[in-house]
C-alpha positions, 0 to 999 in steps of 0.5 A: 251683637247689640241685641238678640232680637232685632224687629221693626217695619222692612218697608219702612227701613229700607224706604232708604236703600231702595226696600233693602232692609239687611244685608252688609250696607247695614250700620253699625257693624254690629246691627244684626241684620249687618251681614254677608251672609245675605241681603233681604228687600220688602220690594213696594211696586205700584202697577206700571213699575219696571225695570227695563233694563238687563241687571245681573248678579255675579256672585249672588243667588236670588229669590223673589217671592210674590207678596201681593199683585200680580209681577213679571220676571224675565229672563233671557229663555223664559217670562216667569208670571208671578200671580198667586201670593207664594210664587216665587222665581230663583236664579243663579248667580249669572243670569240676567233679568229685569222685571214690570208691576203688572199690578200693585204688587210687593214682592219680599227678595232675598239673595244671597251672599250679601256682596257690595257691588254685586248687582249690574247693568248690563248695557245693551 
C-alpha cells in the first residue's frame, strides 16, 4: 500500500466514475481505495435527475444514505422516500430498483462486495 492514510474529496475523485471513489475499479492496485471488499459513491443529483430503468446487482448488497435533499427509491414491492438527513435504504443482491431526486440531493452509497460488472439494467 502506498499510504496508510488517504484523504481527498469524494466528489472530485469520483467525478470520472459517476461518483464512485472507492472499489475494485481504482488504480493503481496499491491505492488504499482499491478494494474488492466494498465500493463507495458520493452521488450529487439535481432535482429531477433519475434512473428510470430497473437495475439489479447480482452479488452486492447496497446501502444508500441521504446527506441532504429528498430522494425516492423504487423497489418492486415498495417505494422508499429518503427525506430526512440520515435516512437510508439497504437492499440485498437480486432486488431490482430505480430512483429519482425530488430535490437537489446528495447520497452516499456503499456496495459490498465490489465486483466488476455486477450491476445491470433489466430489460422490460
